[in-house]
PAKOLVEX-179083 format. One record per residue: residue number from 1; residue in three letters; y, x, z of N, C-alpha, C in turn. Coordinates in steps of 0.2 Angstrom, whole numbers. Example, Ala and Ser with C-alpha at 12.3 -4.5 7.8 and 13.67 -1.06 7.14 Angstrom:
! residues 2
REC  seq  type  nnorth  neast    nup  canorth  caeast   caup  cnorth  ceast    cup
REC    1   ALA     -28     66     39      -22      62     39     -16     66     39
REC    2   SER     -11     64     35       -5      68     36       0     64     39
This chain:
! residues 303
REC  seq  type  nnorth  neast    nup  canorth  caeast   caup  cnorth  ceast    cup
REC    1   MET     752   -147   -468      756    -148   -474     763   -150   -471
REC    2   GLU     768   -146   -474      775    -148   -472     779   -151   -478
REC    3   SER     785   -153   -477      789    -156   -483     796   -154   -482
REC    4   ILE     799   -152   -488      806    -151   -488     810   -155   -493
REC    5   LYS     816   -157   -492      820    -161   -496     824   -157   -500
REC    6   VAL     824   -158   -507      828    -154   -512     830   -159   -517
REC    7   ASP     836   -159   -518      839    -164   -524     836   -171   -523
REC    8   ARG     836   -173   -517      834    -180   -515     826   -181   -516
REC    9   HIS     823   -175   -518      815    -176   -518     812   -173   -512
REC   10   LEU     807   -176   -510      803    -173   -504     797   -170   -507
REC   11   ILE     797   -163   -506      792    -159   -509     787   -156   -503
REC   12   ALA     781   -158   -504      776    -156   -499     774   -148   -501
REC   13   VAL     775   -144   -496      773    -137   -497     768   -135   -492
REC   14   SER     764   -130   -494      758    -128   -490     757   -121   -490
REC   15   HIS     753   -118   -485      751    -111   -485     757   -107   -485
REC   16   LEU     762   -108   -481      768    -104   -481     767    -97   -479
REC   17   ASP     762    -96   -475      761     -90   -472     757    -85   -476
REC   18   LYS     754    -88   -482      750     -84   -486     753    -78   -489
REC   19   ILE     751    -72   -489      754     -66   -492     753    -66   -499
REC   20   LEU     758    -67   -503      758     -66   -510     759    -59   -513
REC   21   PHE     763    -56   -509      765     -49   -512     763    -44   -507
REC   22   ALA     757    -42   -508      754     -36   -504     755    -30   -507
REC   23   PRO     756    -24   -504      756     -24   -496     763    -25   -493
REC   24   SER     768    -29   -497      774     -30   -494     775    -35   -489
REC   25   LYS     769    -39   -488      769     -44   -483     774    -50   -484
REC   26   ILE     776    -51   -490      780     -56   -492     776    -62   -494
REC   27   SER     778    -68   -491      774     -74   -491     776    -79   -496
REC   28   LYS     772    -84   -497      773     -89   -501     779    -93   -498
REC   29   GLY     780    -93   -492      786     -97   -489     792    -93   -491
REC   30   ASP     792    -86   -491      797     -82   -493     799    -83   -500
REC   31   LEU     794    -84   -504      795     -85   -511     799    -92   -512
REC   32   ILE     796    -97   -509      799    -104   -509     807   -104   -507
REC   33   ASN     808   -100   -501      815    -100   -499     819    -96   -503
REC   34   TYR     817    -91   -507      821     -87   -511     823    -92   -517
REC   35   TYR     818    -95   -520      820     -99   -526     824   -105   -524
REC   36   LEU     824   -108   -518      828    -113   -516     835   -110   -515
REC   37   LYS     836   -104   -513      843    -101   -512     846    -98   -518
REC   38   ILE     841    -96   -523      844     -93   -529     845    -98   -534
REC   39   ALA     843   -104   -533      844    -109   -538     850   -110   -542
REC   40   PRO     856   -110   -538      862    -111   -541     864   -105   -546
REC   41   TYR     861    -99   -545      862     -94   -550     857    -94   -556
REC   42   LEU     851    -96   -554      846     -96   -559     846   -102   -564
REC   43   ILE     847   -108   -562      846    -114   -565     850   -114   -572
REC   44   PRO     857   -111   -572      860    -112   -578     857   -108   -584
REC   45   TYR     853   -103   -582      850     -99   -588     843   -103   -590
REC   46   ALA     840   -106   -585      834    -110   -587     835   -117   -590
REC   47   LYS     841   -120   -588      842    -127   -590     841   -128   -597
REC   48   ASP     837   -134   -598      835    -136   -605     831   -131   -609
REC   49   HIS     828   -126   -606      823    -122   -610     816   -123   -608
REC   50   PRO     811   -124   -612      804    -125   -610     802   -118   -607
REC   51   LEU     798   -119   -602      796    -113   -598     788   -112   -598
REC   52   THR     786   -106   -597      779    -105   -595     778   -102   -588
REC   53   MET     774   -105   -584      773    -103   -577     768    -97   -577
REC   54   VAL     770    -92   -573      766     -86   -572     763    -87   -565
REC   55   ARG     757    -89   -564      755     -91   -557     750    -86   -554
REC   56   TYR     750    -85   -548      746     -81   -544     743    -85   -538
REC   57   PRO     738    -89   -538      736     -93   -533     734    -89   -526
REC   58   GLU     731    -83   -528      729     -78   -522     734    -72   -521
REC   59   GLY     740    -73   -524      744     -67   -523     743    -62   -528
REC   60   ILE     748    -57   -529      747     -52   -534     741    -48   -534
REC   61   LYS     738    -47   -528      732     -43   -528     726    -47   -532
REC   62   GLY     727    -54   -533      722     -58   -536     723    -59   -543
REC   63   GLU     720    -63   -546      721     -64   -554     726    -69   -555
REC   64   GLY     731    -67   -559      736     -71   -561     735    -74   -568
REC   65   PHE     739    -79   -570      738     -82   -577     744    -86   -579
REC   66   TYR     745    -86   -586      750     -90   -589     748    -97   -590
REC   67   GLN     753   -102   -588      751    -109   -589     757   -112   -593
REC   68   LYS     755   -114   -599      760    -118   -603     761   -125   -601
REC   69   ASP     755   -128   -601      754    -136   -600     755   -138   -593
REC   70   ALA     760   -143   -592      761    -145   -585     755   -150   -583
REC   71   PRO     752   -149   -577      746    -153   -575     748   -160   -574
REC   72   ASP     743   -165   -575      744    -172   -574     747   -173   -567
REC   73   TYR     745   -169   -562      747    -171   -555     754   -169   -554
REC   74   PHE     758   -165   -558      765    -164   -557     769   -170   -556
REC   75   PRO     773   -171   -552      777    -177   -551     781   -179   -557
REC   76   LYS     782   -186   -558      785    -188   -564     793   -186   -565
REC   77   TRP     796   -184   -559      803    -182   -559     804   -175   -562
REC   78   ILE     798   -172   -563      799    -165   -566     799   -166   -574
REC   79   LYS     805   -164   -577      806    -165   -584     801   -161   -588
REC   80   ARG     799   -164   -593      794    -160   -598     796   -161   -605
REC   81   ILE     794   -157   -609      795    -158   -617     788   -157   -620
REC   82   GLU     787   -162   -625      781    -161   -629     782   -157   -635
REC   83   VAL     778   -152   -636      778    -147   -641     771   -147   -645
REC   84   LYS     771   -148   -651      765    -148   -655     762   -141   -656
REC   85   LYS     756   -141   -655      752    -135   -656     751   -133   -663
REC   86   LYS     750   -127   -665      749    -125   -671     743   -129   -675
REC   87   ASP     738   -129   -671      732    -133   -674     732   -140   -673
REC   88   GLU     730   -142   -667      730    -150   -665     732   -150   -658
REC   89   GLY     735   -156   -656      736    -157   -649     744   -156   -647
REC   90   ILE     745   -157   -641      752    -156   -638     752   -152   -632
REC   91   THR     757   -148   -631      758    -144   -625     764   -148   -621
REC   92   HIS     763   -149   -615      769    -152   -611     772   -147   -607
REC   93   TYR     777   -144   -609      781    -139   -606     785   -141   -600
REC   94   VAL     785   -138   -595      790    -140   -589     797   -137   -592
REC   95   VAL     802   -141   -590      809    -139   -591     812   -139   -584
REC   96   CYS     815   -134   -582      817    -133   -575     825   -133   -575
REC   97   ASN     827   -139   -573      834    -141   -573     837   -142   -566
REC   98   ASN     833   -141   -561      836    -142   -555     832   -138   -549
REC   99   ALA     835   -137   -543      832    -133   -538     825   -136   -536
REC  100   ALA     825   -143   -536      818    -146   -534     813   -144   -538
REC  101   THR     814   -143   -545      808    -141   -549     806   -134   -548
REC  102   LEU     811   -130   -547      810    -123   -545     806   -122   -539
REC  103   VAL     808   -126   -534      804    -125   -527     797   -128   -528
REC  104   TYR     796   -133   -532      790    -136   -533     785   -131   -537
REC  105   LEU     788   -128   -542      784    -123   -545     782   -117   -541
REC  106   ALA     787   -115   -536      785    -109   -532     780   -111   -527
REC  107   ASN     779   -118   -525      774    -120   -521     767   -120   -524
REC  108   GLN     768   -120   -531      762    -120   -535     760   -112   -537
REC  109   ASN     763   -108   -533      762    -101   -534     764    -98   -540
REC  110   CYS     769   -101   -543      772     -99   -549     777    -94   -547
REC  111   ILE     775    -87   -548      780     -82   -546     786    -81   -551
REC  112   THR     784    -81   -557      789     -80   -562     789    -86   -568
REC  113   PRO     795    -89   -568      796     -93   -574     798    -89   -580
REC  114   HIS     794    -90   -586      796     -87   -592     799    -92   -597
REC  115   LEU     805    -90   -600      808     -95   -604     808    -94   -611
REC  116   TRP     807   -100   -615      808    -100   -622     816    -98   -623
REC  117   LEU     817    -95   -629      823     -93   -631     827    -98   -635
REC  118   SER     825   -104   -634      828    -110   -637     828   -116   -633
REC  119   LYS     833   -121   -634      833    -127   -630     829   -133   -633
REC  120   VAL     828   -138   -628      824    -143   -630     827   -147   -636
REC  121   ASP     833   -147   -637      836    -151   -642     836   -148   -649
REC  122   ALA     834   -141   -649      834    -138   -656     829   -132   -655
REC  123   LEU     823   -134   -654      818    -129   -653     817   -123   -658
REC  124   ASP     819   -124   -664      819    -120   -670     825   -115   -670
REC  125   TYR     830   -116   -666      836    -112   -666     837   -109   -659
REC  126   PRO     836   -102   -659      837     -99   -652     844    -99   -650
REC  127   ASP     845    -99   -643      852     -98   -641     853    -91   -638
REC  128   ARG     848    -87   -639      849     -80   -636     844    -76   -640
REC  129   MET     846    -69   -641      842     -64   -644     841    -59   -639
REC  130   ILE     835    -56   -639      833     -52   -634     830    -45   -636
REC  131   PHE     832    -40   -634      829     -33   -635     826    -31   -629
REC  132   ASP     820    -30   -629      816     -28   -623     815    -20   -623
REC  133   ILE     818    -17   -619      817      -9   -619     812     -7   -614
REC  134   ASP     807     -5   -616      801      -4   -612     799      4   -612
REC  135   PRO     799      7   -606      798      14   -606     790     16   -606
REC  136   SER     789     22   -609      782      24   -609     780     29   -603
REC  137   THR     785     31   -600      784      35   -594     789     32   -588
REC  138   LYS     789     36   -583      793      34   -577     800     36   -578
REC  139   ASP     802     39   -583      809      42   -584     813     36   -586
REC  140   PHE     817     33   -582      822      28   -583     828     30   -587
REC  141   THR     829     36   -588      835      39   -591     835     37   -599
REC  142   LEU     829     37   -602      829      35   -609     830     28   -610
REC  143   VAL     828     24   -605      829      17   -605     836     15   -605
REC  144   ARG     840     18   -600      847      17   -600     850     19   -606
REC  145   GLN     849     25   -609      852      28   -615     850     23   -621
REC  146   THR     844     21   -621      843      16   -627     847     10   -626
REC  147   ALA     848      7   -620      852       1   -620     859      2   -622
REC  148   TRP     862      8   -621      868       9   -623     868     10   -631
REC  149   LEU     863     13   -634      863      13   -641     862      6   -644
REC  150   VAL     858      2   -641      858      -5   -644     865     -8   -643
REC  151   ARG     868     -8   -637      874     -11   -637     879     -8   -642
REC  152   GLU     880     -2   -643      885       1   -647     883     -1   -654
REC  153   THR     877     -2   -656      875      -4   -663     877    -12   -664
REC  154   LEU     875    -16   -659      877     -23   -659     885    -24   -659
REC  155   GLU     888    -20   -656      896     -21   -656     899    -19   -662
REC  156   TYR     896    -14   -665      898     -12   -672     897    -17   -677
REC  157   LEU     891    -21   -676      890     -26   -680     893    -33   -679
REC  158   GLY     898    -33   -673      902     -38   -671     898    -43   -666
REC  159   LEU     893    -41   -663      890     -45   -658     890    -42   -651
REC  160   GLY     893    -46   -646      893     -44   -639     886    -45   -636
REC  161   CYS     885    -42   -630      878     -42   -627     879    -41   -620
REC  162   PHE     874    -43   -616      873     -42   -609     867    -38   -607
REC  163   VAL     866    -35   -602      861     -31   -600     858    -33   -593
REC  164   MET     851    -33   -592      849     -34   -585     842    -30   -584
REC  165   THR     841    -29   -578      834     -26   -576     829    -32   -577
REC  166   THR     823    -30   -579      818     -35   -580     814    -36   -573
REC  167   GLY     815    -32   -568      811     -32   -562     804    -29   -563
REC  168   SER     803    -28   -569      796     -25   -570     797    -17   -572
REC  169   ASN     798    -15   -578      798      -8   -580     805     -6   -584
REC  170   GLY     808    -11   -587      813      -9   -592     819    -13   -591
REC  171   LEU     823    -14   -597      829     -18   -597     829    -23   -603
REC  172   HIS     832    -28   -602      834     -33   -608     841    -32   -610
REC  173   VAL     842    -32   -616      849     -33   -619     849    -39   -622
REC  174   VAL     853    -44   -620      853     -51   -622     860    -53   -626
REC  175   VAL     859    -56   -632      865     -58   -636     865    -66   -636
REC  176   PRO     870    -69   -633      870     -76   -633     872    -79   -640
REC  177   LEU     868    -83   -643      869     -86   -650     872    -93   -650
REC  178   ASN     874    -94   -656      877    -101   -657     872   -106   -660
REC  179   ARG     866   -104   -661      861    -108   -663     861   -111   -670
REC  180   ARG     864   -107   -674      864    -109   -681     859   -105   -685
REC  181   ALA     856    -99   -683      851     -96   -686     844    -98   -683
REC  182   SER     839    -98   -688      833     -99   -686     829    -94   -682
REC  183   PHE     823    -95   -679      820     -90   -676     818    -84   -681
REC  184   GLU     816    -86   -687      814     -82   -692     820    -77   -694
REC  185   GLN     826    -80   -695      831     -76   -696     833    -71   -691
REC  186   VAL     833    -73   -684      835     -69   -679     830    -64   -678
REC  187   ARG     823    -65   -678      818     -60   -678     819    -55   -683
REC  188   ASN     820    -57   -689      820     -52   -695     826    -48   -693
REC  189   PHE     832    -50   -691      838     -46   -690     836    -41   -684
REC  190   ALA     833    -44   -679      831     -39   -673     826    -34   -675
REC  191   HIS     822    -36   -679      817     -31   -682     821    -25   -686
REC  192   SER     825    -27   -690      829     -22   -694     833    -18   -690
REC  193   LEU     836    -21   -685      840     -17   -680     836    -12   -676
REC  194   ALA     830    -14   -674      826     -10   -670     823     -4   -675
REC  195   GLU     822     -6   -681      819      -1   -686     824      4   -687
REC  196   TYR     831      2   -688      836       7   -689     837     12   -683
REC  197   LEU     837      9   -677      838      13   -672     832     18   -671
REC  198   ALA     826     16   -672      820      20   -672     821     26   -677
REC  199   ALA     823     24   -683      824      30   -688     830     34   -686
REC  200   GLU     835     32   -683      841      36   -681     840     40   -675
REC  201   PHE     835     38   -671      834      42   -665     826     42   -664
REC  202   PRO     823     46   -668      816      46   -668     813     50   -662
REC  203   GLU     817     54   -659      814      58   -654     814     54   -647
REC  204   MET     817     48   -647      817      44   -641     816     37   -642
REC  205   ILE     816     34   -648      815      27   -649     809     25   -654
REC  206   THR     805     21   -652      799      19   -657     799     11   -657
REC  207   ILE     796      9   -662      794       2   -663     786      1   -664
REC  208   GLU     783      7   -662      776       7   -663     772      2   -658
REC  209   LEU     768     -2   -660      765      -7   -656     760     -4   -652
REC  210   SER     756      1   -654      751       4   -650     754      9   -645
REC  211   LYS     752      7   -638      755      11   -633     753     18   -633
REC  212   LYS     746     19   -636      744      26   -636     748     30   -641
REC  213   LYS     751     27   -646      754      31   -651     762     32   -650
REC  214   ARG     764     29   -644      771      30   -642     773     36   -639
REC  215   GLY     769     40   -637      770      46   -633     775     45   -627
REC  216   LYS     780     48   -627      785      47   -621     791     43   -623
REC  217   LYS     791     40   -629      797      37   -632     797     30   -629
REC  218   VAL     803     27   -629      805      20   -627     803     16   -632
REC  219   PHE     799     10   -631      798       5   -635     803      0   -636
REC  220   LEU     806     -1   -641      811      -6   -642     808    -12   -645
REC  221   ASP     807    -17   -641      803     -23   -643     808    -28   -645
REC  222   TYR     807    -30   -652      810     -36   -655     806    -42   -655
REC  223   LEU     800    -42   -653      795     -47   -655     796    -53   -650
REC  224   ARG     800    -53   -645      801     -59   -641     805    -64   -645
REC  225   ASN     808    -62   -650      812     -66   -654     809    -71   -659
REC  226   GLY     803    -73   -657      799     -78   -661     798    -85   -658
REC  227   PHE     797    -90   -662      796     -96   -660     791    -97   -655
REC  228   GLY     792    -99   -649      787    -100   -644     786    -94   -639
REC  229   ALA     789    -88   -641      789     -83   -637     793    -84   -631
REC  230   THR     792    -80   -625      796     -81   -619     798    -74   -617
REC  231   ALA     803    -75   -612      806     -69   -608     807    -71   -601
REC  232   VAL     807    -66   -597      809     -68   -590     816    -71   -589
REC  233   CYS     816    -76   -585      823     -79   -583     827    -74   -579
REC  234   PRO     833    -74   -580      837     -70   -575     836    -73   -568
REC  235   TYR     836    -68   -563      835     -69   -556     828    -72   -554
REC  236   ALA     823    -72   -559      816     -73   -558     813    -67   -554
REC  237   VAL     808    -69   -550      804     -64   -546     798    -62   -551
REC  238   ARG     796    -55   -550      791     -52   -554     785    -51   -549
REC  239   PRO     779    -52   -552      773     -51   -548     771    -43   -547
REC  240   LYS     776    -40   -543      775     -33   -541     776    -32   -534
REC  241   PRO     774    -27   -531      775     -26   -523     782    -26   -522
REC  242   GLY     784    -29   -517      791     -29   -515     795    -35   -518
REC  243   ALA     792    -39   -522      795     -45   -525     802    -43   -529
REC  244   PRO     801    -38   -534      808     -37   -537     810    -43   -542
REC  245   VAL     817    -43   -543      820     -48   -546     823    -46   -553
REC  246   ALA     822    -49   -558      826     -48   -564     834    -49   -563
REC  247   THR     838    -44   -564      845     -45   -561     850    -43   -567
REC  248   PRO     854    -48   -568      860     -46   -573     864    -41   -570
REC  249   LEU     866    -36   -574      870     -30   -573     877    -30   -576
REC  250   ALA     881    -26   -574      887     -24   -578     885    -18   -582
REC  251   TRP     888    -17   -587      886     -11   -591     887     -5   -588
REC  252   ASP     893     -4   -584      894       2   -581     889      4   -576
REC  253   GLU     885     -1   -573      880       1   -569     874      5   -572
REC  254   LEU     874      5   -578      869       9   -581     871     17   -581
REC  255   LYS     877     18   -579      879      25   -578     875     28   -571
REC  256   ASP     873     24   -567      870      26   -561     863     29   -562
REC  257   LYS     862     36   -561      856      39   -563     850     37   -558
REC  258   LYS     852     34   -553      847      32   -548     844     25   -550
REC  259   LEU     847     21   -554      845      14   -556     838     14   -558
REC  260   THR     834      9   -556      828       7   -558     827      0   -560
REC  261   SER     822     -2   -564      821      -9   -566     820    -13   -560
REC  262   GLN     817    -10   -554      816     -14   -548     821    -13   -543
REC  263   GLU     827    -12   -545      832     -10   -540     833    -16   -535
REC  264   TYR     833    -22   -537      834     -28   -533     828    -32   -532
REC  265   ASN     828    -35   -526      822     -39   -524     824    -45   -520
REC  266   ILE     819    -49   -518      821     -55   -514     825    -54   -508
REC  267   LYS     824    -47   -505      827     -46   -499     834    -43   -500
REC  268   ASN     836    -40   -505      843     -37   -506     847    -40   -511
REC  269   ILE     845    -45   -515      848     -48   -520     854    -52   -518
REC  270   PHE     854    -55   -512      859     -59   -510     865    -55   -507
REC  271   LYS     864    -49   -505      869     -45   -503     873    -43   -509
REC  272   ARG     870    -42   -514      873     -40   -521     877    -46   -523
REC  273   LEU     874    -52   -523      878     -58   -525     884    -59   -521
REC  274   ASP     884    -58   -515      889     -59   -510     895    -54   -511
REC  275   THR     893    -48   -514      897     -42   -514     901    -41   -521
REC  276   TYR     897    -43   -526      900     -41   -533     901    -47   -537
REC  277   GLU     906    -47   -541      908     -52   -546     902    -53   -551
REC  278   ASP     900    -59   -553      895     -60   -558     896    -56   -564
REC  279   PRO     892    -51   -566      893     -47   -572     892    -52   -578
REC  280   TRP     888    -57   -578      887     -61   -583     891    -68   -583
REC  281   GLN     897    -68   -580      900     -74   -579     903    -77   -586
REC  282   ASP     903    -73   -591      906     -75   -598     900    -77   -602
REC  283   PHE     894    -76   -600      888     -77   -604     888    -84   -608
REC  284   PHE     890    -89   -604      889     -96   -608     895    -97   -612
REC  285   GLN     901    -93   -611      906     -94   -615     906    -91   -622
REC  286   LYS     901    -86   -622      901     -82   -628     895    -84   -633
REC  287   LYS     896    -86   -639      891     -89   -643     892    -85   -650
REC  288   TYR     887    -81   -652      888     -77   -658     884    -79   -664
REC  289   GLY     887    -79   -670      883     -80   -676     881    -73   -679
REC  290   ILE     875    -73   -682      873     -67   -685     874    -66   -692
REC  291   ALA     876    -71   -696      877     -70   -703     881    -64   -705
REC  292   LYS     887    -63   -702      891     -57   -704     887    -51   -702
REC  293   ALA     884    -51   -696      880     -45   -693     875    -43   -698
REC  294   VAL     871    -48   -701      866     -47   -705     868    -42   -711
REC  295   GLN     874    -45   -714      876     -41   -720     879    -34   -718
REC  296   LYS     882    -33   -712      884     -27   -710     878    -22   -709
REC  297   LEU     873    -25   -706      867     -21   -705     864    -19   -711
REC  298   ILE     864    -23   -716      861     -21   -723     865    -16   -726
REC  299   ASP     872    -16   -725      876     -10   -728     875     -4   -724
REC  300   LEU     874     -5   -717      872       1   -713     866      5   -715
REC  301   LEU     861      0   -717      854       3   -719     855      7   -725
REC  302   LYS     859      4   -730      860       8   -736     864     14   -736
REC  303   SER     868     15   -731      872      21   -730     868     27   -728
């Protein structure tokens, strides 16, 4: 058993040589070191958001699971928020506001932190809206094209947006919000926009929930915009061979025909960060309201 000091906290770490990402031979120690180093980039997006842990105790070849409730043995210095369940009881969600928490979770074999779309001080009001663009085939061209269409439509409606690879299969288009609209309002808007695009481009976009019925079309998923739903945190690792990373992009990068959702991983992401200016540097300065956009979308649907 070893210990490392992070943010004045001494964290016991174990089984550092255990391979988590087979056949890539990327170890638990590699994962911990990655999250320690990426923390300054990741924490601003995770700060004050409840998170769900995606844990793989035996690595990605073993069984993984989603864990919402923080175990009693988690140290007291890890921030938590109590959220009432729909029926009875309370879930104690972890809130990752510092590098020490991130490292501690990695030592618990948490490969991916999934975030709520709202902050602890206003759980009912999301601070971001997400469109998850998910391919039905290995053709990433349709994913890139759909992202552009989502962006063009959002900008027509007066909303700016950002794009990132998910590190899994697709792209996320993310709109930072001013937290004045409820989850219900945001989800209804996202649903209507997705419905509009699916009707305008029926040969390439669908909102069909059944994978079998999607054919080769891209699934434009608006469902993440619900209370308690989660999405992968920017710069989080995904449980895939090679340890790919969800990576914020500049929009011009979508012009690269060789781009894939797993373009970046824990071995090459820091070269990117050292070389390029942060494409999401304005994310926290932009806060959009959807009230006017809702009306413009209604008018668009009528035309």
